[in-house]
Wavefront OBJ file of the C-alpha trace (Angstrom):
o trace
v 0.000 0.000 0.000
v 1.429 3.346 -0.994
v 1.959 6.032 1.628
v 0.156 9.046 0.164
v 0.942 11.273 3.142
v 4.692 10.696 2.694
v 4.337 11.430 -1.009
v 2.633 14.746 -0.176
v 5.351 15.643 2.341
v 8.026 14.883 -0.256
v 6.345 17.346 -2.666
v 6.280 20.127 -0.049
v 2.702 19.844 1.235
v 2.529 20.784 4.954
v 2.055 17.552 6.921
v 1.755 17.098 10.679
v 0.085 14.897 13.266
v -3.207 16.139 14.654
v -2.297 18.213 17.696
v -3.981 20.126 20.481
v -2.904 23.343 18.725
v -5.532 22.879 15.995
v -8.336 25.435 15.889
v -10.235 23.854 12.993
v -10.056 20.299 11.739
v -12.014 17.924 9.568
v -12.161 15.773 6.506
v -12.205 16.724 2.826
v -13.463 14.429 0.081
v -11.742 15.061 -3.235
v -13.499 13.626 -6.281
v -11.945 13.117 -9.691
v -13.158 15.688 -12.229
v -15.305 17.852 -9.924
v -15.208 21.648 -9.651
v -15.465 21.721 -5.845
v -14.559 19.590 -2.851
v -16.914 18.683 -0.020
v -15.497 19.411 3.421
v -16.806 18.511 6.857
v -15.193 20.930 9.318
v -15.395 21.319 13.049
v -14.101 23.892 15.445
v -11.680 22.415 17.942
v -12.388 24.037 21.308
v -10.627 23.632 24.638
v -13.902 22.630 26.338
v -14.525 19.905 23.760
v -10.973 18.594 24.143
v -11.276 18.430 27.944
v -14.677 16.724 27.794
v -13.508 14.318 25.097
v -16.464 15.348 22.934
v -16.326 16.685 19.429
v -18.159 19.809 18.397
v -20.697 19.625 15.617
v -19.426 19.487 12.076
v -20.496 21.835 9.363
v -20.311 21.289 5.628
v -18.331 23.630 3.412
v -17.879 23.605 -0.346
v -14.316 24.536 -1.251
v -13.534 25.332 -4.897
v -10.961 23.261 -6.705
v -8.111 25.642 -7.457
v -6.187 25.802 -10.688
v -2.520 26.674 -10.926
v -2.769 30.458 -10.448
v -6.191 30.749 -8.843
v -6.692 32.281 -5.416
v -9.190 30.941 -2.908
v -11.585 33.790 -2.100
v -15.052 32.439 -2.778
v -16.721 29.151 -1.923
v -17.899 26.646 -4.500
v -21.574 26.995 -3.596
v -24.189 28.641 -5.799
v -23.935 31.973 -3.905
v -20.123 32.084 -4.011
v -20.006 32.715 -0.281
v -16.674 34.166 0.904
v -14.460 31.509 2.472
v -13.189 31.918 6.034
v -9.402 32.308 6.346
v -8.949 28.651 7.317
v -11.055 27.679 4.275
v -8.681 29.601 2.019
v -5.686 27.831 3.555
v -7.482 24.503 3.157
v -8.151 25.164 -0.556
v -4.420 25.767 -1.093
v -3.570 22.608 0.857
v -5.950 20.515 -1.268
v -4.395 21.951 -4.439
v -0.993 20.817 -3.172
v -2.311 17.330 -2.360
v -3.668 17.018 -5.914
v -0.319 18.090 -7.349
v 1.494 15.485 -5.249
v -0.887 12.550 -5.688
v -2.742 13.361 -8.897
v -6.419 13.830 -9.683
v -7.997 10.902 -7.864
v -10.755 10.154 -5.359
v -9.125 10.931 -2.011
v -10.037 11.540 1.607
v -7.851 14.142 3.307
v -7.921 14.615 7.074
v -6.592 18.054 7.942
v -5.960 20.386 10.885
v -5.557 24.166 10.910
v -3.830 25.937 13.804
v -4.888 29.451 12.811
v -1.820 30.069 10.652
v -1.111 26.892 8.706
v -3.363 24.174 7.362
v -1.686 20.749 7.406
v -2.615 17.317 6.116
v -2.979 14.736 8.879
v -3.867 11.728 6.700
v -4.416 11.089 2.992
v -6.167 7.918 1.799
v -7.833 6.739 -1.364
v -11.615 6.883 -1.263
l 1 2 3 4 5 6 7 8 9 10 11 12 13 14 15 16 17 18 19 20 21 22 23 24 25 26 27 28 29 30 31 32 33 34 35 36 37 38 39 40 41 42 43 44 45 46 47 48 49 50 51 52 53 54 55 56 57 58 59 60 61 62 63 64 65 66 67 68 69 70 71 72 73 74 75 76 77 78 79 80 81 82 83 84 85 86 87 88 89 90 91 92 93 94 95 96 97 98 99 100 101 102 103 104 105 106 107 108 109 110 111 112 113 114 115 116 117 118 119 120 121 122 123 124
C-alpha cells in the first residue's frame, strides 16, 4: 500500500500529526473531475478537548483551485466568501492534488490558525 501522506510531504505539502494546537479540523473528500470539494469541518475548542467530545461538524464547499487561482469564494451557488482557514485549506488541497494526482481521495486536515496541514491522505 502506498503512503500518500509521505508522497505529499516529499512534494512540499505541509504535513503534521493532529495536535492540540488545531483550531479547525475535519475531513475533505476530493473527487476526480469535480469543480469543488466537499469538506466537513469542526471547530476544535478547549472545552470539547477536555470533555472528550467533538463539536458539531459543518459542511463547506471549497472550490478546486487551478494553478494560479486564489481561494476567495466558496464553491456553492452563492459564491459565499471563504473563512481564512477555508482559504488555507483550498491551497492545501491543491498541493495534495499536485502530489498525488487527480484521484478520489479523503484528506484529514488540521488548521492551527496560521497553517493548514494534512494529517492523513487515503484513497476513497
